[in-house]
All heavy atoms as an XYZ file, in Angstrom:
647
protein
N     131.612     80.929     84.514
C     130.713     79.815     84.779
C     131.165     79.041     86.061
O     130.384     78.613     86.755
C     130.649     78.985     83.542
C     130.042     79.615     82.425
C     130.761     79.968     81.330
C     128.624     79.783     82.340
C     130.233     80.553     80.185
C     128.069     80.364     81.260
C     128.857     80.752     80.187
O     128.220     81.386     79.097
N     132.543     78.934     86.282
C     132.982     78.220     87.391
C     132.477     78.926     88.694
O     132.067     78.255     89.669
C     134.476     78.109     87.367
N     132.502     80.183     88.721
C     132.117     80.937     89.952
C     130.685     80.782     90.196
O     130.283     80.465     91.402
C     132.429     82.430     89.772
C     132.076     83.260     90.997
C     132.533     84.712     90.843
O     133.336     85.065     89.955
O     131.963     85.595     91.594
N     129.843     80.798     89.239
C     128.405     80.543     89.369
C     128.153     79.070     89.775
O     127.278     78.852     90.647
C     127.666     80.734     88.075
C     127.606     82.206     87.603
C     127.008     82.294     86.207
C     126.760     82.995     88.577
N     128.868     78.114     89.280
C     128.702     76.708     89.636
C     129.075     76.563     91.094
O     128.410     75.884     91.830
C     129.482     75.814     88.809
C     129.365     74.401     89.103
C     128.264     73.695     88.718
C     130.401     73.677     89.825
C     128.082     72.308     89.037
C     130.221     72.320     90.057
C     129.020     71.661     89.731
O     128.915     70.363     89.989
N     130.134     77.227     91.569
C     130.557     77.196     93.009
C     129.521     77.767     93.852
O     129.418     77.408     95.100
C     131.876     77.840     93.144
C     132.984     77.177     92.467
C     133.305     75.748     93.080
O     133.178     75.582     94.323
O     133.605     74.876     92.287
N     128.639     78.621     93.313
C     127.507     79.291     94.162
C     126.348     78.391     94.103
O     125.231     78.875     94.503
C     127.272     80.610     93.547
C     128.439     81.658     93.744
S     128.270     83.210     92.901
C     126.634     83.802     93.355
N     126.443     77.177     93.518
C     125.306     76.220     93.468
C     124.221     76.635     92.466
O     123.060     76.236     92.604
C     124.705     75.911     94.812
C     125.707     75.175     95.639
O     126.311     74.274     95.150
N     125.734     75.545     96.953
N     124.589     77.352     91.468
C     123.694     77.760     90.349
C     123.442     76.506     89.531
O     124.436     75.753     89.167
C     124.258     78.909     89.469
C     123.376     79.061     88.272
C     124.342     80.232     90.302
N     122.221     76.203     89.116
C     121.903     75.093     88.357
C     121.897     75.547     86.894
O     121.090     76.431     86.530
C     120.546     74.370     88.711
C     120.191     73.257     87.822
C     120.614     73.956     90.180
N     122.665     74.946     86.149
C     122.701     75.276     84.627
C     121.673     74.378     83.910
O     121.713     73.249     84.119
C     124.075     75.174     84.026
C     125.149     76.127     84.518
C     126.049     75.726     85.489
C     125.070     77.417     84.119
C     127.047     76.603     85.949
C     126.004     78.351     84.611
C     126.995     77.951     85.540
N     120.934     75.012     83.051
C     120.046     74.253     82.237
C     120.482     74.416     80.792
O     120.716     75.553     80.253
C     118.599     74.787     82.304
C     117.660     74.150     81.348
C     116.272     74.598     81.365
O     115.781     74.837     82.521
N     115.619     74.736     80.257
N     120.602     73.256     80.113
C     121.018     73.259     78.708
C     119.757     73.289     77.796
O     118.802     72.520     78.103
C     121.863     71.968     78.297
C     123.210     72.057     79.007
C     121.959     71.851     76.835
C     124.065     73.186     78.517
N     119.775     74.169     76.854
C     118.694     74.212     75.834
C     119.116     73.258     74.710
O     120.190     73.534     74.105
C     118.595     75.660     75.327
C     117.462     75.886     74.406
O     117.114     74.926     73.578
N     116.902     77.009     74.305
N     118.369     72.260     74.399
C     118.710     71.393     73.336
C     118.871     72.110     72.002
O     119.659     71.619     71.121
C     117.695     70.246     73.222
C     117.756     69.147     74.282
C     116.610     68.147     74.061
C     119.019     68.461     74.336
N     118.161     73.103     71.783
C     118.285     73.886     70.496
C     119.688     74.486     70.455
O     120.246     74.610     69.393
C     117.201     74.938     70.303
C     115.751     74.420     70.293
C     114.802     75.487     70.228
C     115.638     73.453     69.050
N     120.188     74.955     71.566
C     121.632     75.420     71.558
C     122.611     74.341     71.275
O     123.478     74.530     70.444
C     121.974     76.023     72.951
O     121.195     77.112     73.261
N     122.399     73.198     71.885
C     123.260     72.047     71.583
C     123.144     71.623     70.120
O     124.171     71.069     69.648
C     122.880     70.933     72.538
C     123.908     69.743     72.626
C     125.210     70.259     73.056
C     123.441     68.702     73.531
N     122.134     71.873     69.485
C     121.898     71.586     68.073
C     122.354     72.658     67.130
O     122.291     72.555     65.955
N     122.790     73.814     67.678
C     123.400     74.898     66.883
C     122.449     75.926     66.461
O     122.843     76.821     65.646
N     121.261     75.968     66.897
C     120.232     76.971     66.452
C     120.723     78.361     66.792
O     120.589     79.284     65.905
C     118.961     76.731     67.097
C     117.898     77.862     66.773
C     117.503     77.903     65.317
C     116.599     77.592     67.589
N     121.310     78.654     67.905
C     121.655     79.982     68.274
C     123.168     80.400     67.945
O     123.528     81.439     68.304
C     121.409     80.162     69.791
C     119.992     79.822     70.193
C     119.671     78.715     70.915
C     118.959     80.608     69.753
C     118.367     78.380     71.252
C     117.653     80.313     70.017
C     117.364     79.241     70.788
O     116.077     78.914     71.164
N     123.774     79.469     67.280
C     125.178     79.819     66.795
C     126.216     78.876     67.458
O     125.963     78.224     68.431
N     127.414     79.028     66.855
C     128.498     78.107     67.344
C     129.006     78.492     68.689
O     129.441     77.544     69.440
C     129.640     78.152     66.243
O     130.113     79.386     66.165
N     129.010     79.695     69.105
C     129.468     80.109     70.386
C     128.562     79.551     71.496
O     129.082     79.002     72.456
C     129.612     81.608     70.547
N     127.259     79.653     71.305
C     126.369     79.105     72.252
C     126.436     77.606     72.306
O     126.343     77.034     73.420
C     124.967     79.611     71.969
C     124.697     81.062     72.135
C     125.322     82.000     71.004
O     125.805     81.479     70.017
O     125.279     83.234     71.268
N     126.626     76.956     71.188
C     126.756     75.538     71.188
C     127.995     75.106     71.891
O     127.960     74.177     72.672
C     126.825     75.038     69.760
C     126.930     73.509     69.677
C     126.861     72.973     68.259
O     126.431     73.687     67.315
N     127.191     71.726     68.071
N     129.085     75.848     71.731
C     130.352     75.487     72.470
C     130.143     75.662     73.942
O     130.738     74.841     74.679
C     131.446     76.344     71.874
N     129.452     76.712     74.345
C     129.237     76.859     75.804
C     128.436     75.724     76.387
O     128.771     75.205     77.418
C     128.534     78.264     76.119
C     129.535     79.390     75.771
C     128.010     78.240     77.546
C     128.896     80.757     75.746
N     127.386     75.333     75.655
C     126.611     74.180     76.116
C     127.415     72.910     76.217
O     127.336     72.210     77.219
C     125.390     73.983     75.142
N     128.280     72.686     75.217
C     129.078     71.533     75.302
C     130.040     71.603     76.362
O     130.419     70.596     77.027
C     129.832     71.354     73.918
C     128.891     71.042     72.722
C     129.563     71.213     71.404
O     130.651     71.768     71.263
O     128.915     70.733     70.421
N     130.640     72.681     76.671
C     131.641     72.904     77.729
C     130.991     72.605     79.127
O     131.539     71.957     79.973
C     132.258     74.304     77.709
C     133.261     74.551     78.877
C     133.808     75.900     78.837
C     134.800     75.990     79.970
N     135.522     77.279     80.027
N     129.762     73.148     79.281
C     129.023     72.914     80.494
C     128.778     71.483     80.753
O     128.893     70.984     81.832
C     127.828     73.756     80.606
C     128.004     75.287     80.724
C     126.530     75.916     80.515
C     128.597     75.642     81.998
N     128.452     70.776     79.587
C     128.202     69.304     79.781
C     129.445     68.577     80.098
O     129.489     67.720     80.979
C     127.627     68.833     78.397
C     126.200     69.291     78.220
C     127.608     67.277     78.430
C     125.679     69.090     76.759
N     130.542     68.935     79.438
C     131.841     68.277     79.585
C     132.376     68.504     81.052
O     133.056     67.607     81.594
C     132.923     68.829     78.616
C     132.576     68.218     77.247
C     133.243     69.014     76.059
O     134.147     69.848     76.366
N     132.990     68.617     74.884
N     132.024     69.707     81.637
C     132.488     69.947     82.963
C     131.574     69.182     84.039
O     131.912     69.145     85.164
C     132.333     71.485     83.244
C     133.388     72.316     82.511
C     134.771     72.057     83.001
O     135.017     71.686     84.105
N     135.738     72.343     82.127
N     130.412     68.673     83.456
C     129.520     67.972     84.408
C     128.669     68.978     85.259
O     128.135     68.632     86.299
N     128.529     70.116     84.794
C     127.952     71.214     85.558
C     126.332     71.398     85.172
O     125.704     72.271     85.731
C     128.572     72.604     85.299
C     129.941     72.615     85.871
C     130.550     71.723     86.700
C     130.923     73.658     85.600
N     131.767     72.132     87.075
C     132.077     73.272     86.395
C     130.969     74.803     84.906
C     133.226     74.084     86.402
C     132.077     75.542     84.893
C     133.177     75.255     85.719
N     125.841     70.598     84.200
C     124.440     70.815     83.869
C     123.564     70.069     84.776
O     123.734     68.914     85.092
C     124.238     70.237     82.385
C     122.813     70.321     81.940
C     125.154     71.056     81.437
N     122.527     70.786     85.246
C     121.536     70.173     86.120
C     120.197     69.924     85.571
O     119.414     69.249     86.175
N     119.940     70.555     84.408
C     118.647     70.297     83.802
C     118.716     70.484     82.249
O     119.614     71.186     81.748
C     117.664     71.349     84.375
N     117.825     69.939     81.535
C     117.764     70.055     80.120
C     116.315     70.471     79.700
O     115.370     69.989     80.342
C     118.029     68.621     79.506
C     117.943     68.720     77.937
C     119.426     68.144     79.825
N     116.230     71.430     78.791
C     114.948     71.861     78.229
C     115.181     72.171     76.785
O     116.131     71.879     76.151
N     114.058     72.773     76.300
C     114.070     73.245     74.869
C     113.200     74.481     74.790
O     112.393     74.721     75.684
C     113.584     72.178     73.958
O     112.217     72.071     74.016
N     113.438     75.169     73.812
C     112.562     76.432     73.546
C     111.893     76.213     72.167
O     111.811     77.105     71.381
C     113.434     77.648     73.566
C     112.746     78.937     73.665
O     111.636     78.892     74.249
O     113.236     79.971     73.275
N     111.421     75.056     72.006
C     110.788     74.641     70.777
C     109.430     75.232     70.610
O     108.559     74.979     71.375
C     110.726     73.029     70.711
C     110.326     72.400     69.453
C     111.363     72.693     68.400
C     110.186     70.880     69.640
N     109.302     76.076     69.502
C     108.024     76.725     69.279
C     107.496     76.466     67.845
O     106.340     76.783     67.535
C     108.228     78.197     69.459
C     108.452     78.587     70.810
N     107.430     78.620     71.806
C     109.626     78.958     71.488
C     108.078     79.032     72.996
N     109.265     79.241     72.813
N     108.353     75.875     67.031
C     107.960     75.730     65.562
C     108.490     74.400     65.099
O     109.516     73.921     65.504
C     108.628     76.791     64.731
C     108.320     78.202     65.147
C     109.176     79.190     64.254
O     109.579     78.850     63.164
N     109.492     80.340     64.856
N     107.655     73.811     64.191
C     108.044     72.460     63.627
C     109.444     72.596     62.920
O     110.198     71.630     62.923
C     106.981     71.975     62.608
N     109.757     73.792     62.351
C     111.061     73.941     61.618
C     112.204     73.787     62.548
O     113.367     73.560     62.162
C     111.063     75.244     60.999
N     111.996     73.881     63.890
C     113.073     73.778     64.878
C     113.395     72.337     65.274
O     114.456     72.061     65.821
C     112.776     74.642     66.105
C     112.689     76.081     65.875
C     112.197     76.861     67.076
O     111.349     76.363     67.852
N     112.737     78.015     67.246
N     112.566     71.372     64.820
C     112.845     69.991     65.160
C     114.141     69.503     64.672
O     114.768     68.681     65.229
C     111.716     69.096     64.553
C     110.452     69.147     65.357
C     109.258     69.574     64.728
C     110.374     68.809     66.716
C     108.050     69.564     65.436
C     109.209     68.847     67.415
C     108.035     69.174     66.737
O     106.897     69.295     67.419
N     114.594     70.087     63.540
C     115.900     69.625     62.916
C     117.073     69.941     63.942
O     118.028     69.170     63.947
C     116.116     70.306     61.600
C     116.368     71.769     61.691
C     116.631     72.340     60.292
N     116.829     73.752     60.407
C     116.693     74.592     59.430
N     116.366     74.118     58.188
N     116.855     75.931     59.638
N     116.863     70.983     64.785
C     118.007     71.300     65.796
C     117.926     70.277     66.947
O     118.923     69.937     67.479
C     117.938     72.707     66.203
C     118.185     73.639     65.090
C     117.093     74.357     64.441
C     119.467     73.959     64.662
C     117.277     75.129     63.295
C     119.654     74.847     63.580
C     118.596     75.394     62.955
O     118.880     76.265     61.946
N     116.773     69.733     67.279
C     116.722     68.709     68.220
C     117.338     67.428     67.625
O     118.149     66.793     68.373
C     115.224     68.414     68.616
C     114.548     69.601     69.215
C     115.199     67.197     69.557
C     115.061     70.012     70.598
N     117.149     67.147     66.425
C     117.757     66.028     65.758
C     119.289     66.259     65.749
O     120.040     65.262     66.061
C     117.282     65.851     64.338
C     117.850     64.666     63.605
N     117.583     63.396     63.901
C     118.793     64.715     62.688
C     118.202     62.526     63.090
N     119.073     63.320     62.300
N     119.728     67.380     65.426
C     121.148     67.703     65.479
C     121.790     67.569     66.855
O     122.895     66.976     67.065
C     121.467     69.115     64.973
C     121.367     69.256     63.449
C     121.609     70.641     63.054
N     121.321     70.866     61.680
C     121.265     71.997     61.105
N     121.660     73.193     61.761
N     120.972     72.188     59.785
N     121.101     67.988     67.935
C     121.488     67.837     69.300
C     121.661     66.383     69.670
O     122.608     66.040     70.267
C     120.458     68.577     70.187
N     120.716     65.631     69.145
C     120.778     64.152     69.465
C     121.970     63.517     68.723
O     122.424     62.309     69.171
C     119.459     63.505     69.096
C     118.288     63.934     69.904
C     116.985     63.319     69.441
C     118.498     63.653     71.421
N     122.513     64.096     67.718
C     123.684     63.567     67.040
C     124.965     64.096     67.597
O     125.992     63.570     67.231
C     123.564     63.918     65.510
C     122.335     63.499     64.806
C     122.086     62.071     64.944
O     122.934     61.260     64.755
N     120.883     61.634     65.280
N     124.875     65.105     68.449
C     126.073     65.754     69.037
C     126.728     64.733     70.054
O     125.993     64.178     70.878
C     125.673     67.036     69.767
C     126.798     67.795     70.213
O     127.694     67.260     70.884
N     126.712     69.121     70.046
N     128.006     64.522     69.935
C     128.654     63.631     70.952
C     128.474     63.917     72.432
O     128.489     63.103     73.271
C     130.116     63.759     70.467
C     130.154     64.244     69.081
C     128.952     65.061     68.940
N     128.180     65.207     72.664
C     127.994     65.658     74.032
C     126.709     65.114     74.650
O     126.537     65.075     75.856
C     128.026     67.159     74.174
O     129.262     67.695     73.871
N     125.742     64.700     73.727
C     124.459     64.211     74.304
C     124.714     62.896     75.067
O     123.980     62.746     76.107
C     123.476     64.027     73.124
C     122.138     63.985     73.666
C     123.774     62.743     72.389
C     121.486     65.286     74.021
N     125.672     62.185     74.783
C     125.919     60.926     75.504
C     126.419     61.307     76.957
O     125.879     60.704     77.927
C     127.080     60.173     74.900
C     127.294     58.799     75.544
C     126.774     57.687     74.731
O     126.521     57.751     73.480
N     126.621     56.499     75.309
N     127.271     62.254     77.104
C     127.692     62.743     78.408
C     126.586     63.248     79.169
O     126.493     63.099     80.345
C     128.821     63.783     78.176
C     130.153     63.306     77.662
C     131.093     64.469     77.442
C     130.808     62.317     78.617
N     125.784     64.124     78.452
C     124.602     64.696     79.133
C     123.695     63.671     79.761
O     123.179     63.811     80.837
C     123.732     65.475     78.133
C     122.628     66.330     78.631
C     123.157     67.355     79.631
C     121.917     66.994     77.481
N     123.467     62.483     79.083
C     122.696     61.452     79.530
C     123.268     60.736     80.816
O     122.466     60.097     81.562
N     124.482     60.924     81.049
C     125.189     60.370     82.225
C     125.160     61.273     83.449
O     125.583     60.899     84.585
C     126.604     59.955     81.927
C     126.646     58.962     80.785
C     128.100     58.718     80.285
O     129.036     59.311     80.812
O     128.173     57.973     79.314
N     124.699     62.485     83.285
C     124.693     63.508     84.425
C     123.491     63.316     85.345
O     122.447     62.883     84.847
C     124.765     64.890     83.867
C     125.990     65.296     83.076
C     125.861     66.720     82.594
C     127.206     65.193     83.939
N     123.665     63.597     86.584
C     122.446     63.484     87.498
C     121.511     64.645     87.345
O     121.485     65.563     88.172
C     123.109     63.479     88.917
C     124.461     64.276     88.730
C     124.814     63.926     87.251
N     120.770     64.637     86.285
C     119.895     65.845     85.997
C     118.775     65.854     86.981
O     118.256     64.892     87.571
C     119.292     65.642     84.538
C     120.439     65.618     83.461
C     119.796     65.309     82.075
C     121.272     66.903     83.455
N     118.252     67.121     87.158
C     117.094     67.326     88.095
C     115.801     67.367     87.410
O     114.763     67.591     88.036
C     117.424     68.675     88.812
C     118.627     68.717     89.598
C     118.944     70.097     90.022
C     118.768     67.757     90.675
N     115.679     67.094     86.154
C     114.406     67.192     85.442
C     113.294     66.433     86.163
O     112.141     66.885     86.143
C     114.598     66.819     83.952
C     115.289     67.767     83.178
O     116.559     67.970     83.387
N     114.705     68.429     82.248
N     113.613     65.269     86.630
C     112.633     64.432     87.229
C     112.038     64.977     88.515
O     111.050     64.519     88.991
C     113.172     63.035     87.497
C     114.220     62.939     88.542
N     115.471     63.434     88.359
C     114.082     62.585     89.801
C     116.063     63.252     89.449
N     115.309     62.754     90.351
N     112.633     65.945     89.026
C     112.132     66.626     90.254
C     111.166     67.651     90.119
O     110.610     68.243     90.997
C     113.392     67.078     91.172
O     114.018     68.110     90.435
C     114.408     66.010     91.445
N     111.015     68.115     88.858
C     110.172     69.214     88.566
C     108.696     68.735     88.594
O     108.306     67.748     87.898
C     110.417     69.840     87.180
C     111.935     70.376     87.184
C     109.410     70.927     86.791
C     112.350     70.767     85.733
N     107.824     69.445     89.408
C     106.453     69.021     89.521
C     105.603     70.006     88.725
O     105.790     71.225     88.853
C     106.010     68.974     90.982
C     106.784     67.998     91.913
C     106.337     68.215     93.373
C     106.577     66.573     91.453
N     104.605     69.459     88.092
C     103.768     70.395     87.343
C     102.551     70.716     88.286
O     101.970     69.817     88.948
C     103.172     69.663     86.077
C     104.273     69.265     85.053
C     103.613     68.563     83.932
C     104.960     70.499     84.520
N     102.146     72.032     88.258
C     101.090     72.404     89.095
C      99.752     71.961     88.490
O      99.557     71.928     87.335
C     101.077     73.915     89.251
N      98.838     71.537     89.339
C      97.545     71.081     88.931
C      96.788     72.317     88.467
O      96.561     73.301     89.221
C      96.741     70.418     90.018
C      95.474     69.783     89.583
O      95.164     69.760     88.391
O      94.675     69.479     90.404
N      96.328     72.387     87.240
C      95.621     73.567     86.692
C      94.123     73.442     86.809
O      93.355     74.261     86.285
C      95.961     73.721     85.213
C      97.470     73.942     85.032
C      97.902     74.496     83.790
C      99.320     74.657     83.671
N      99.876     75.751     82.864
N      93.627     72.465     87.524
C      92.172     72.263     87.688
C      91.624     73.236     88.603
O      92.205     73.801     89.487
C      91.896     70.924     88.103
């Protein structure tokens, strides 16, 4: 991850990973990237109402506070006009 970060790769955290949906290893990686300050964007892969509990868990994760302090790029994403 350090090598990719040095190459200016932007890491995106999936909130479902931070909430534990994909397993403890994936959650630990998400937490480590946040702790290193390497996260540039946040998203989710939410497709079912049953997955909301993982968003809730992510919001209870202590790393979420650190994530909120990072200079995320989400606000720079523009949606294309579909008209």
